[in-house]
N, CA, C and O atoms as a GROMACS GRO file, in nm:
protein
  256
    1MET      N    1  -2.664  -5.423  -0.342
    1MET     CA    2  -2.775  -5.387  -0.428
    1MET      C    3  -2.666  -5.418  -0.584
    1MET      O    4  -2.554  -5.373  -0.606
    2THR      N    5  -2.737  -5.496  -0.659
    2THR     CA    6  -2.669  -5.504  -0.801
    2THR      C    7  -2.751  -5.493  -0.925
    2THR      O    8  -2.864  -5.541  -0.932
    3ILE      N    9  -2.705  -5.440  -1.006
    3ILE     CA   10  -2.809  -5.429  -1.135
    3ILE      C   11  -2.774  -5.537  -1.213
    3ILE      O   12  -2.653  -5.564  -1.209
    4PRO      N   13  -2.861  -5.627  -1.303
    4PRO     CA   14  -2.862  -5.719  -1.355
    4PRO      C   15  -2.831  -5.654  -1.494
    4PRO      O   16  -2.906  -5.576  -1.552
    5LEU      N   17  -2.693  -5.703  -1.545
    5LEU     CA   18  -2.681  -5.645  -1.672
    5LEU      C   19  -2.706  -5.751  -1.810
    5LEU      O   20  -2.731  -5.724  -1.928
    6THR      N   21  -2.685  -5.895  -1.734
    6THR     CA   22  -2.731  -6.024  -1.824
    6THR      C   23  -2.719  -6.120  -1.714
    6THR      O   24  -2.667  -6.102  -1.604
    7SER      N   25  -2.767  -6.209  -1.755
    7SER     CA   26  -2.780  -6.340  -1.676
    7SER      C   27  -2.634  -6.356  -1.620
    7SER      O   28  -2.628  -6.376  -1.499
    8THR      N   29  -2.528  -6.352  -1.681
    8THR     CA   30  -2.414  -6.357  -1.603
    8THR      C   31  -2.312  -6.262  -1.528
    8THR      O   32  -2.214  -6.285  -1.458
    9CYS      N   33  -2.385  -6.128  -1.579
    9CYS     CA   34  -2.299  -6.033  -1.546
    9CYS      C   35  -2.345  -5.910  -1.451
    9CYS      O   36  -2.449  -5.859  -1.492
   10LYS      N   37  -2.307  -5.868  -1.367
   10LYS     CA   38  -2.367  -5.772  -1.272
   10LYS      C   39  -2.264  -5.684  -1.203
   10LYS      O   40  -2.154  -5.726  -1.170
   11ILE      N   41  -2.311  -5.542  -1.180
   11ILE     CA   42  -2.218  -5.454  -1.116
   11ILE      C   43  -2.305  -5.404  -1.002
   11ILE      O   44  -2.428  -5.402  -1.009
   12THR      N   45  -2.235  -5.365  -0.897
   12THR     CA   46  -2.271  -5.300  -0.785
   12THR      C   47  -2.330  -5.187  -0.811
   12THR      O   48  -2.326  -5.147  -0.928
   13ALA      N   49  -2.394  -5.112  -0.714
   13ALA     CA   50  -2.439  -4.964  -0.749
   13ALA      C   51  -2.340  -4.865  -0.752
   13ALA      O   52  -2.342  -4.766  -0.825
   14LEU      N   53  -2.238  -4.901  -0.654
   14LEU     CA   54  -2.136  -4.822  -0.655
   14LEU      C   55  -2.061  -4.806  -0.836
   14LEU      O   56  -2.031  -4.698  -0.888
   15GLU      N   57  -2.048  -4.924  -0.889
   15GLU     CA   58  -1.966  -4.944  -0.984
   15GLU      C   59  -2.046  -4.863  -1.093
   15GLU      O   60  -2.000  -4.785  -1.176
   16ALA      N   61  -2.156  -4.895  -1.076
   16ALA     CA   62  -2.266  -4.780  -1.188
   16ALA      C   63  -2.256  -4.645  -1.186
   16ALA      O   64  -2.255  -4.567  -1.281
   17TYR      N   65  -2.245  -4.620  -1.044
   17TYR     CA   66  -2.218  -4.476  -1.009
   17TYR      C   67  -2.073  -4.385  -1.084
   17TYR      O   68  -2.054  -4.273  -1.132
   18GLN      N   69  -2.001  -4.498  -1.061
   18GLN     CA   70  -1.838  -4.449  -1.100
   18GLN      C   71  -1.847  -4.464  -1.232
   18GLN      O   72  -1.778  -4.384  -1.296
   19GLN      N   73  -1.915  -4.546  -1.296
   19GLN     CA   74  -1.933  -4.517  -1.479
   19GLN      C   75  -1.966  -4.420  -1.519
   19GLN      O   76  -1.903  -4.356  -1.604
   20MET      N   77  -2.114  -4.371  -1.447
   20MET     CA   78  -2.166  -4.280  -1.504
   20MET      C   79  -2.096  -4.150  -1.479
   20MET      O   80  -2.102  -4.062  -1.564
   21GLU      N   81  -2.015  -4.129  -1.341
   21GLU     CA   82  -1.959  -4.024  -1.343
   21GLU      C   83  -1.841  -4.010  -1.451
   21GLU      O   84  -1.814  -3.906  -1.511
   22ALA      N   85  -1.777  -4.134  -1.465
   22ALA     CA   86  -1.683  -4.136  -1.568
   22ALA      C   87  -1.740  -4.078  -1.713
   22ALA      O   88  -1.679  -3.993  -1.778
   23ASP      N   89  -1.842  -4.124  -1.746
   23ASP     CA   90  -1.910  -4.102  -1.891
   23ASP      C   91  -1.957  -3.941  -1.878
   23ASP      O   92  -1.960  -3.872  -1.980
   24TYR      N   93  -1.988  -3.892  -1.762
   24TYR     CA   94  -1.999  -3.720  -1.733
   24TYR      C   95  -1.872  -3.687  -1.781
   24TYR      O   96  -1.857  -3.643  -1.895
   25ASP      N   97  -1.754  -3.707  -1.684
   25ASP     CA   98  -1.641  -3.608  -1.705
   25ASP      C   99  -1.608  -3.626  -1.843
   25ASP      O  100  -1.571  -3.522  -1.899
   26ALA      N  101  -1.613  -3.743  -1.922
   26ALA     CA  102  -1.569  -3.785  -2.070
   26ALA      C  103  -1.653  -3.634  -2.138
   26ALA      O  104  -1.602  -3.531  -2.182
   27THR      N  105  -1.775  -3.668  -2.126
   27THR     CA  106  -1.886  -3.580  -2.223
   27THR      C  107  -1.850  -3.451  -2.183
   27THR      O  108  -1.822  -3.391  -2.287
   28VAL      N  109  -1.835  -3.371  -2.080
   28VAL     CA  110  -1.751  -3.254  -2.043
   28VAL      C  111  -1.660  -3.228  -2.092
   28VAL      O  112  -1.655  -3.119  -2.149
   29GLN      N  113  -1.557  -3.309  -2.092
   29GLN     CA  114  -1.429  -3.285  -2.186
   29GLN      C  115  -1.430  -3.268  -2.280
   29GLN      O  116  -1.364  -3.176  -2.327
   30HIS      N  117  -1.498  -3.343  -2.347
   30HIS     CA  118  -1.512  -3.385  -2.523
   30HIS      C  119  -1.570  -3.222  -2.569
   30HIS      O  120  -1.520  -3.139  -2.645
   31CYS      N  121  -1.663  -3.220  -2.506
   31CYS     CA  122  -1.756  -3.054  -2.574
   31CYS      C  123  -1.641  -2.960  -2.530
   31CYS      O  124  -1.618  -2.873  -2.614
   32LEU      N  125  -1.575  -2.957  -2.439
   32LEU     CA  126  -1.509  -2.847  -2.421
   32LEU      C  127  -1.382  -2.830  -2.507
   32LEU      O  128  -1.335  -2.718  -2.525
   33ASP      N  129  -1.319  -2.959  -2.568
   33ASP     CA  130  -1.217  -2.954  -2.646
   33ASP      C  131  -1.297  -2.915  -2.762
   33ASP      O  132  -1.249  -2.812  -2.808
   34VAL      N  133  -1.398  -2.952  -2.827
   34VAL     CA  134  -1.444  -2.929  -2.952
   34VAL      C  135  -1.471  -2.786  -2.951
   34VAL      O  136  -1.441  -2.723  -3.052
   35ILE      N  137  -1.526  -2.720  -2.846
   35ILE     CA  138  -1.559  -2.562  -2.837
   35ILE      C  139  -1.412  -2.487  -2.860
   35ILE      O  140  -1.400  -2.389  -2.934
   36ARG      N  141  -1.312  -2.542  -2.794
   36ARG     CA  142  -1.190  -2.476  -2.795
   36ARG      C  143  -1.113  -2.507  -2.948
   36ARG      O  144  -1.061  -2.411  -3.006
   37ASP      N  145  -1.109  -2.620  -2.999
   37ASP     CA  146  -1.037  -2.667  -3.123
   37ASP      C  147  -1.090  -2.671  -3.248
   37ASP      O  148  -1.024  -2.643  -3.348
   38CYS      N  149  -1.241  -2.712  -3.250
   38CYS     CA  150  -1.278  -2.723  -3.362
   38CYS      C  151  -1.304  -2.589  -3.483
   38CYS      O  152  -1.352  -2.488  -3.431
   39ASP      N  153  -1.286  -2.583  -3.585
   39ASP     CA  154  -1.284  -2.482  -3.667
   39ASP      C  155  -1.423  -2.449  -3.735
   39ASP      O  156  -1.439  -2.357  -3.816
   40ASP      N  157  -1.520  -2.534  -3.691
   40ASP     CA  158  -1.671  -2.531  -3.785
   40ASP      C  159  -1.751  -2.471  -3.648
   40ASP      O  160  -1.763  -2.520  -3.535
   41PRO      N  161  -1.797  -2.346  -3.703
   41PRO     CA  162  -1.895  -2.292  -3.583
   41PRO      C  163  -1.985  -2.370  -3.534
   41PRO      O  164  -1.996  -2.392  -3.413
   42GLU      N  165  -2.080  -2.433  -3.650
   42GLU     CA  166  -2.194  -2.535  -3.613
   42GLU      C  167  -2.170  -2.609  -3.513
   42GLU      O  168  -2.242  -2.606  -3.413
   43VAL      N  169  -2.044  -2.703  -3.526
   43VAL     CA  170  -2.016  -2.788  -3.455
   43VAL      C  171  -1.993  -2.733  -3.294
   43VAL      O  172  -2.020  -2.797  -3.193
   44ARG      N  173  -1.941  -2.607  -3.300
   44ARG     CA  174  -1.883  -2.556  -3.189
   44ARG      C  175  -2.025  -2.526  -3.095
   44ARG      O  176  -2.041  -2.556  -2.977
   45LEU      N  177  -2.112  -2.465  -3.179
   45LEU     CA  178  -2.222  -2.425  -3.100
   45LEU      C  179  -2.324  -2.541  -3.064
   45LEU      O  180  -2.416  -2.523  -2.984
   46HIS      N  181  -2.301  -2.664  -3.131
   46HIS     CA  182  -2.401  -2.796  -3.104
   46HIS      C  183  -2.294  -2.861  -2.959
   46HIS      O  184  -2.351  -2.895  -2.856
   47ALA      N  185  -2.164  -2.870  -2.969
   47ALA     CA  186  -2.116  -2.885  -2.851
   47ALA      C  187  -2.141  -2.808  -2.725
   47ALA      O  188  -2.159  -2.871  -2.621
   48ALA      N  189  -2.147  -2.647  -2.723
   48ALA     CA  190  -2.176  -2.561  -2.621
   48ALA      C  191  -2.349  -2.597  -2.604
   48ALA      O  192  -2.404  -2.559  -2.500
   49GLN      N  193  -2.416  -2.657  -2.689
   49GLN     CA  194  -2.575  -2.666  -2.657
   49GLN      C  195  -2.570  -2.803  -2.567
   49GLN      O  196  -2.624  -2.811  -2.457
   50LEU      N  197  -2.502  -2.904  -2.627
   50LEU     CA  198  -2.507  -3.028  -2.524
   50LEU      C  199  -2.429  -2.984  -2.413
   50LEU      O  200  -2.465  -3.043  -2.311
   51LEU      N  201  -2.327  -2.896  -2.391
   51LEU     CA  202  -2.247  -2.924  -2.278
   51LEU      C  203  -2.364  -2.843  -2.172
   51LEU      O  204  -2.374  -2.884  -2.057
   52ARG      N  205  -2.454  -2.726  -2.220
   52ARG     CA  206  -2.524  -2.697  -2.100
   52ARG      C  207  -2.657  -2.766  -2.101
   52ARG      O  208  -2.744  -2.731  -2.020
   53HIS      N  209  -2.673  -2.837  -2.166
   53HIS     CA  210  -2.787  -2.946  -2.141
   53HIS      C  211  -2.734  -3.053  -2.042
   53HIS      O  212  -2.816  -3.113  -1.973
   54VAL      N  213  -2.593  -3.083  -2.030
   54VAL     CA  214  -2.532  -3.180  -1.985
   54VAL      C  215  -2.521  -3.103  -1.822
   54VAL      O  216  -2.537  -3.156  -1.712
   55GLU      N  217  -2.494  -2.988  -1.850
   55GLU     CA  218  -2.452  -2.908  -1.698
   55GLU      C  219  -2.602  -2.906  -1.630
   55GLU      O  220  -2.614  -2.890  -1.509
   56ASN      N  221  -2.687  -2.918  -1.696
   56ASN     CA  222  -2.819  -2.872  -1.621
   56ASN      C  223  -2.911  -3.014  -1.612
   56ASN      O  224  -3.034  -3.012  -1.607
   57THR      N  225  -2.822  -3.151  -1.613
   57THR     CA  226  -2.876  -3.275  -1.594
   57THR      C  227  -2.857  -3.328  -1.469
   57THR      O  228  -2.743  -3.366  -1.441
   58PRO      N  229  -2.968  -3.342  -1.367
   58PRO     CA  230  -2.922  -3.360  -1.232
   58PRO      C  231  -2.840  -3.509  -1.194
   58PRO      O  232  -2.882  -3.582  -1.104
   59TRP      N  233  -2.747  -3.533  -1.257
   59TRP     CA  234  -2.646  -3.615  -1.231
   59TRP      C  235  -2.568  -3.582  -1.134
   59TRP      O  236  -2.546  -3.463  -1.111
   60PRO      N  237  -2.503  -3.703  -1.046
   60PRO     CA  238  -2.408  -3.673  -0.988
   60PRO      C  239  -2.275  -3.625  -1.065
   60PRO      O  240  -2.244  -3.677  -1.172
   61ARG      N  241  -2.203  -3.530  -1.011
   61ARG     CA  242  -2.068  -3.461  -1.035
   61ARG      C  243  -1.968  -3.507  -0.983
   61ARG      O  244  -1.975  -3.560  -0.872
   62SER      N  245  -1.871  -3.496  -1.042
   62SER     CA  246  -1.721  -3.525  -0.969
   62SER      C  247  -1.683  -3.395  -0.934
   62SER      O  248  -1.597  -3.395  -0.846
   63GLY      N  249  -1.715  -3.290  -0.970
   63GLY     CA  250  -1.675  -3.157  -0.932
   63GLY      C  251  -1.523  -3.132  -0.964
   63GLY      O  252  -1.461  -3.049  -0.898
   64LYS      N  253  -1.461  -3.206  -1.068
   64LYS     CA  254  -1.334  -3.221  -1.114
   64LYS      C  255  -1.351  -3.054  -1.199
   64LYS      O  256  -1.257  -3.009  -1.264
   0.00000   0.00000   0.00000
């Protein structure tokens, strides 16, 4: 199974899954970094809300 991205570029389902997993991991890590390091409480709150939403998203998770 392939997913056509353009007329000349295709990726496999496994590659799409791996990219989605990497995006998920990067999003979670960024939110955690913002919550830990940002001085602005509104930005920390927004990152926490985003993290809560991402954690409740039924995507595959890497378990890292």
